[in-house]
C-alpha positions in Angstrom: 0.0 0.0 0.0 2.9 2.4 0.8 4.3 1.7 -2.6 1.0 2.5 -4.3 0.7 5.7 -2.3 4.2 6.7 -3.4 3.4 5.9 -7.0 0.2 8.0 -6.8 2.1 10.9 -5.2 4.8 10.8 -7.9 2.1 10.7 -10.6 0.2 13.6 -9.0 3.4 15.7 -8.8 4.3 15.0 -12.4 0.8 15.9 -13.6 1.1 19.3 -11.9 4.1 20.2 -14.0 3.6 21.7 -17.4 3.1 19.0 -19.9 4.6 19.3 -23.3 4.0 15.7 -24.5 1.5 14.9 -27.3 -1.9 13.4 -26.6 -0.7 9.9 -27.5 2.2 10.1 -25.1 -0.1 11.3 -22.3 -2.6 8.5 -23.2 0.2 5.9 -23.1 1.2 7.1 -19.6 -2.4 6.8 -18.4 -2.7 3.3 -19.8 0.6 2.2 -18.2 -0.5 3.6 -14.9 -3.9 1.8 -15.3 -2.2 -1.5 -15.9 0.0 -1.0 -12.9 -2.9 -0.4 -10.5 -5.0 -3.1 -12.2 -2.3 -5.6 -11.3 -2.8 -4.6 -7.7 -6.5 -5.2 -7.9 -7.4 -1.5 -8.0 -9.9 -1.8 -10.9 -11.7 1.5 -10.3 -8.5 3.4 -10.5 -7.4 1.4 -13.6 -10.7 2.1 -15.3 -10.4 5.8 -14.5 -7.0 5.9 -16.1 -8.0 4.0 -19.2 -11.1 6.3 -19.6 -8.7 9.3 -19.2 -6.5 7.8 -21.9 -9.5 7.5 -24.2 -10.4 11.2 -23.5 -6.9 12.3 -24.3 -6.5 10.3 -27.5 -9.8 8.8 -28.8 -7.9 6.9 -31.5 -5.7 5.0 -29.1 -6.7 1.4 -29.5 -4.7 0.1 -26.5 -6.9 2.1 -24.1 -10.1 0.6 -25.5 -8.5 -2.8 -25.3 -7.8 -2.4 -21.6 -11.4 -1.3 -21.1 -12.6 -4.4 -22.9 -10.4 -6.5 -20.6 -11.9 -4.8 -17.6 -15.4 -5.6 -18.9 -14.4 -9.2 -19.4 -13.0 -9.4 -15.9 -16.2 -8.1 -14.4 -18.3 -10.4 -16.5 -16.2 -13.4 -15.2 -16.5 -12.2 -11.6 -20.3 -12.0 -12.0 -20.3 -15.5 -13.5 -18.4 -16.8 -10.5 -20.3 -14.9 -7.8 -23.7 -13.7 -9.3 -25.0 -12.8 -5.8 -22.0 -10.7 -4.7 -23.4 -7.2 -4.2 -20.0 -5.5 -4.3 -19.0 -7.0 -7.6 -22.4 -6.2 -9.0 -22.1 -2.6 -7.8 -18.6 -2.2 -9.3 -19.7 -3.7 -12.6 -22.7 -1.4 -12.8 -20.5 1.6 -12.1 -18.0 0.4 -14.7 -20.8 0.0 -17.3 -22.2 3.5 -16.4 -18.8 5.1 -16.9 -18.0 3.2 -20.0 -21.4 3.9 -21.6 -21.2 7.6 -20.8 -17.7 7.8 -22.4 -18.9 5.8 -25.4 -21.9 8.1 -25.8 -19.8 11.3 -25.6 -17.5 10.0 -28.3 -20.4 9.5 -30.7 -21.7 13.1 -30.3 -20.6 15.4 -33.2 
């Protein structure tokens, strides 16, 4: 947990600095951070980062791929424990965020 907090602190400090990187570079950084926290089981944070990557670079396929993996992970969790309220709530939140982002990308 201390390592995660240190990682988040470094990330927050870095994001406060002026950013001169392109959108793809910023999106890649978000995806990498999302993968890191997903490996620790912090799916909400991972999904947030991947959604942020999609906002930064809507053409970045890797971010959408990671979101698809998250969806599959939630679907598997629901198959394994269909009555688990926490999993169901997290999956519903994921779908809401994902659907909202998808809808905003379709608007002209």
